[in-house]
C-alpha positions in Angstrom: 26.7 -15.3 -5.7 23.3 -14.2 -6.8 21.7 -11.3 -4.9 19.0 -13.3 -3.1 16.5 -12.4 -0.5 15.7 -9.2 1.3 17.4 -7.5 4.2 14.5 -8.2 6.5 14.6 -11.9 5.6 18.3 -12.1 6.3 17.9 -10.4 9.7 15.2 -12.8 10.6 17.5 -15.7 9.9 20.2 -14.3 12.3 18.9 -16.4 15.2 18.9 -19.7 13.2 21.0 -22.5 14.5 24.7 -22.5 13.5 25.6 -26.0 14.8 25.5 -29.0 12.5 22.3 -31.1 12.8 22.0 -34.7 11.6 23.5 -34.9 8.1 21.9 -37.4 5.7 24.1 -39.9 3.9 25.9 -38.6 0.9 23.8 -38.8 -2.3 25.4 -39.7 -5.6 24.3 -38.4 -9.0 25.2 -39.1 -12.6 28.9 -39.3 -13.4 30.5 -36.2 -14.9 30.5 -35.9 -18.7 33.9 -35.2 -20.2 34.0 -32.2 -22.6 36.5 -31.0 -25.2 38.8 -29.0 -22.9 40.7 -27.3 -25.7 37.5 -25.4 -26.6 38.0 -23.2 -23.5 40.8 -20.7 -23.7 42.3 -17.5 -22.3 44.3 -14.7 -24.0 46.8 -12.7 -22.1 46.7 -8.9 -22.4 49.8 -6.6 -22.0 51.1 -5.5 -18.6 49.4 -2.2 -17.7 52.0 0.6 -18.5 50.3 3.2 -16.2 51.6 1.2 -13.1 55.1 2.5 -13.6 53.8 6.1 -13.9 51.9 5.8 -10.6 55.0 4.2 -9.0 56.7 7.6 -9.4 53.8 9.4 -7.7 52.6 7.1 -4.9 54.5 5.5 -2.0 54.6 1.7 -2.3 53.9 -0.3 0.8 55.2 -3.8 1.5 52.8 -6.7 2.0 54.0 -7.0 5.6 53.4 -3.3 6.3 49.8 -3.6 5.1 49.2 -6.5 7.5 50.9 -4.6 10.3 48.5 -1.7 9.7 45.5 -3.9 10.2 42.7 -1.8 11.7 40.0 -4.4 12.3 39.9 -7.5 14.5 38.2 -10.7 13.6 35.9 -12.4 16.2 35.7 -16.0 17.4 32.7 -17.9 16.1 31.5 -21.4 15.2 29.7 -21.5 11.9 29.2 -25.3 12.3 30.7 -26.6 9.0 31.0 -30.4 8.9 34.6 -31.5 9.9 35.4 -27.9 10.8 38.9 -27.3 12.1 39.2 -23.5 12.2 36.9 -20.5 11.9 36.6 -16.7 12.5 34.0 -14.0 11.8 34.3 -10.4 10.8 33.8 -7.5 13.1 30.2 -6.3 13.6 30.3 -3.6 10.9 31.6 -6.0 8.2 29.4 -8.8 9.4 26.3 -6.7 9.0 26.9 -4.4 6.1 24.6 -4.6 3.1 27.0 -2.6 1.0 29.7 -5.2 0.6 29.4 -9.0 0.1 32.3 -11.4 0.6 32.9 -13.9 -2.2 36.4 -15.3 -2.9 39.1 -16.7 -0.7 42.8 -17.5 -1.1 45.9 -17.6 1.1 49.6 -17.1 1.1 49.8 -20.9 0.6 48.5 -20.3 -2.9 51.1 -17.6 -3.5 54.0 -20.0 -2.6 53.9 -23.7 -1.7 55.8 -22.9 1.6 52.6 -21.3 2.9 54.0 -17.7 3.2 54.4 -14.6 1.0 57.3 -12.3 1.9 57.5 -14.2 5.2 53.9 -13.5 6.1 51.0 -15.9 6.7 47.7 -14.5 5.6 44.3 -15.0 4.0 42.8 -13.0 1.2 39.0 -12.5 0.9 37.3 -10.6 -1.9 34.1 -8.5 -1.6 32.0 -6.8 -4.3 30.0 -3.6 -3.8 26.3 -3.8 -4.3 25.5 -0.3 -5.3 26.1 1.8 -8.4 26.1 5.4 -7.3 29.0 5.3 -7.2 30.1 1.8 -7.9 33.1 1.2 -5.6 33.9 -2.1 -7.4 35.7 -4.7 -5.4 38.0 -4.9 -2.4 40.2 -7.5 -0.8 40.6 -8.1 2.9 44.2 -8.8 3.8 43.9 -11.0 6.9 46.9 -11.5 9.2 46.7 -15.2 10.1 50.1 -15.5 11.9 48.1 -16.0 15.1 44.9 -18.1 14.3 43.5 -17.2 17.7 43.5 -13.5 16.9 43.2 -12.7 13.1 43.4 -9.0 12.2 42.7 -7.5 8.9 42.5 -4.4 6.6 40.5 -3.9 3.4 42.4 -2.9 0.3 40.6 -1.4 -2.8 41.2 -2.9 -6.2 41.8 -0.3 -8.9 42.5 -0.2 -12.6 45.3 2.3 -13.6 44.7 4.4 -16.7 45.7 7.8 -18.2 42.8 10.2 -17.8 41.6 12.9 -20.3 44.1 15.4 -19.0 47.0 13.1 -19.7 47.6 12.3 -16.0 48.1 8.8 -14.6 44.9 7.9 -12.7 43.0 4.9 -11.5 39.3 3.8 -11.2 37.4 1.1 -9.4 37.2 -2.4 -10.7 33.5 -3.3 -11.1 33.6 -7.1 -10.9 31.7 -9.6 -8.8 35.0 -11.1 -7.6 33.4 -14.5 -7.1 36.7 -16.3 -6.8 40.4 -15.3 -6.2 43.7 -17.0 -5.9 47.3 -15.7 -5.2 50.2 -17.0 -7.3 53.6 -15.6 -6.6 53.2 -11.8 -6.7 49.9 -11.9 -8.6 46.4 -11.9 -7.1 43.9 -13.3 -9.7 40.3 -12.2 -9.6 37.6 -14.0 -11.5 35.7 -11.7 -14.0 32.4 -13.4 -14.5 32.1 -13.3 -18.3 35.6 -11.8 -19.0 38.0 -14.5 -17.6 40.5 -13.1 -15.1 42.1 -9.9 -13.9 45.5 -10.1 -12.2 46.7 -7.6 -9.6 50.3 -7.0 -8.8 51.2 -7.3 -5.0 54.5 -5.6 -5.6 52.7 -2.3 -6.1 50.6 -1.8 -3.1 50.1 2.0 -3.0 49.3 4.2 0.0 46.9 7.0 -0.9 45.2 9.9 0.8 42.3 9.3 3.2 39.5 11.3 4.8 36.9 11.4 2.1 34.6 8.4 1.3 33.4 10.0 -1.9 36.6 10.5 -3.8 38.4 8.1 -6.1 41.5 8.5 -8.2 43.5 11.7 -9.0 42.1 14.9 -7.6 42.5 18.5 -8.8 45.2 19.2 -6.2 47.2 16.2 -7.4 46.4 13.9 -4.5 45.0 10.4 -4.9 42.0 9.0 -3.0 40.2 5.6 -2.9 36.9 6.1 -1.1 38.8 6.5 2.2 40.8 3.3 1.9 44.4 3.7 2.8 45.8 1.2 0.3 45.0 0.3 -3.3 46.1 -2.7 -5.4 46.5 -2.1 -9.2 45.3 -4.3 -12.0 48.3 -5.4 -14.1 47.0 -8.0 -16.6 43.8 -9.3 -18.1 43.3 -12.9 -19.3 40.3 -12.7 -21.6 38.1 -15.8 -22.0 36.7 -17.2 -25.2 35.5 -20.6 -26.6 35.7 -22.3 -30.0 33.8 -24.8 -32.1 30.4 -23.7 -30.9 31.0 -24.3 -27.2 28.9 -22.0 -25.0 31.0 -19.4 -23.2 32.1 -20.2 -19.7 30.8 -18.3 -16.7 33.8 -17.7 -14.4 31.8 -17.8 -11.2 34.7 -18.7 -8.9 38.3 -19.9 -9.1 41.0 -21.7 -7.1 44.6 -22.8 -7.4 45.4 -26.5 -7.4 49.0 -27.0 -6.3 48.5 -30.8 -6.1 48.2 -31.2 -9.9 51.2 -31.4 -12.3 51.7 -28.7 -13.4 49.9 -26.3 -11.1 46.5 -25.5 -12.4 43.4 -23.3 -11.9 39.9 -24.7 -11.4 36.9 -22.7 -12.5 33.2 -23.7 -11.8 30.2 -21.9 -13.2 27.1 -20.9 -11.2 23.5 -21.7 -12.3 20.6 -21.9 -9.9 19.1 -25.1 -11.5 22.5 -26.5 -12.4 21.5 -27.4 -16.0 24.6 -27.7 -18.1 27.0 -26.4 -15.5 30.7 -27.1 -16.0 34.0 -27.3 -14.1 37.1 -26.4 -16.2 40.8 -26.6 -15.4 43.4 -24.3 -16.9 47.2 -24.8 -16.7 49.4 -22.1 -15.0 53.1 -21.6 -15.2 55.2 -21.2 -11.9 58.1 -19.6 -13.8 56.3 -16.4 -14.7 53.1 -16.8 -12.5 50.9 -16.5 -15.6 48.6 -18.9 -17.5 50.6 -21.4 -19.6 50.3 -20.6 -23.3 50.1 -23.1 -26.2 51.9 -22.5 -29.5 48.9 -20.6 -30.9 49.3 -17.9 -28.1 46.2 -19.0 -26.1 46.0 -20.9 -22.8 43.7 -23.9 -23.5 42.0 -25.8 -20.7 43.3 -29.3 -19.9 40.2 -30.7 -18.4 36.5 -29.9 -18.6 33.4 -31.6 -17.2 29.7 -31.1 -17.3 28.5 -31.9 -13.7 25.0 -30.3 -13.5 25.4 -29.3 -9.8 22.9 -26.7 -8.7 24.2 -23.3 -7.5 27.9 -24.0 -7.6 29.7 -21.2 -5.7 33.2 -22.5 -5.5 35.4 -25.4 -6.5 38.9 -26.7 -6.1 40.8 -30.0 -6.5 43.0 -32.0 -4.2 44.9 -35.0 -5.6 42.5 -35.5 -8.5 39.3 -35.2 -6.4 37.2 -32.1 -7.0 35.4 -30.4 -4.2 32.5 -28.1 -5.0 30.7 -25.7 -2.7 26.9 -25.3 -3.4 24.4 -23.0 -1.9 20.7 -23.5 -1.2 19.4 -20.0 -0.7 19.1 -17.9 2.5 17.2 -20.4 4.5 19.1 -23.7 4.1 22.6 -25.0 4.8 24.9 -25.4 1.8 26.3 -28.6 0.5 29.8 -29.9 -0.4 30.0 -32.1 -3.6 33.0 -34.4 -4.5 33.7 -36.0 -7.8 36.6 -37.3 -9.9 37.0 -37.5 -13.7 35.1 -40.8 -13.7 32.8 -40.8 -10.7 30.4 -38.7 -8.8 29.4 -36.0 -8.0 28.5 -37.1 -4.5 26.5 -34.6 -2.5 27.2 -34.1 1.2 24.0 -32.2 2.1 24.1 -29.6 4.8 27.9 -29.9 5.2 28.4 -26.1 5.0 26.7 -23.1 6.7 24.0 -21.0 5.0 25.4 -19.0 2.1 28.7 -20.8 1.2 30.9 -19.2 -1.5 34.4 -19.9 -2.8 36.8 -22.7 -1.8 40.6 -22.7 -1.4 43.0 -25.5 -0.3 45.7 -24.6 2.2 48.2 -27.4 1.3 50.7 -27.2 4.2 47.9 -27.4 6.7 45.7 -29.8 4.7 42.7 -27.5 5.2 39.9 -26.7 2.9 38.8 -23.1 3.4 35.5 -21.5 2.6 33.3 -18.5 3.6 29.7 -17.3 3.7 28.1 -14.2 2.3 24.8 -13.2 4.0 24.8 -10.2 6.3 24.8 -11.1 10.0 25.7 -14.7 9.1 29.2 -14.2 7.7 32.0 -16.5 8.6 35.4 -17.8 7.3 36.1 -21.4 8.1 38.3 -24.4 7.3 37.4 -28.1 7.2 39.3 -31.4 7.0 38.9 -32.5 3.4 39.6 -36.1 4.3 36.2 -36.2 6.1 34.5 -36.1 2.7 
């Protein structure tokens, strides 16, 4: 997730081997340290009222119609993850761009346990924009995965609706790293590194004007643009993070949904290059309203928290009480997969992932653990069999 290396170094690595070489035996480290989970909390903000105003001005597209309008085709590839069972790569422009970096991954199996959303089978992948003039914020790739042999996709820009200085409903980019995402019902949650979560409402996918890569939001002629993206997805809620009793604030580096827990829950790891003091925290989430489950004091308090001291955690999820953690090792070495439980591990499976691994997501109905990589000209999306670890 850190912005490592130079473009020339990344290009030089493009010819590196992508197949798995001999993998050393898993290495075990100190057992996780249990922390006071109740010290970590989230506070829900109100639903964004500007969404209803923009609904009156912009046509709303269905989730299926956005997938049907896919304007890019994925390519076949073999990134060489250990126990790999599926994979694809982006088209050449998305694979090589230094403007956008992929980070988070989720699927329609997160949205609903059946594996589909509005009858569609899809993956979601978040990207952050690396420049600031202008800062285009974050986007999400909607990947039609109804045919795993031929995934097709379209990028959708994330936006924050607001009322501008002229009193008109408007929207602006969402400048977040988007290190982790998960769908839950009609909401798509995006990790906000030091802020907690932002939630985007999939029931309000708006079609906007295209043809100008420099315009964003409401224009003088009343039209709405989004840097030439055809669709935008609006931010509906914020869930602001805080801690109590002197606990250091949590870095929301990634996120995943755990449907194997009771109740459903969200797993958050934090990134640090040397791993010192890094933690994995679990928050409860409510299937009845698709929002974080509040306690009597109005906050959502974490239910589990562990210090694990894993270097460069990029993603984490849990399957039946076993945590899976993705860890990177820079632009020149393959990544690792760590496993641990509440009482044992972490155990490191060195070199089990390609170079530059990021977020993780479990596709329950297929028993697949999905991940992705971020470096230009080495980008892939892949699934592995978690039972292999």
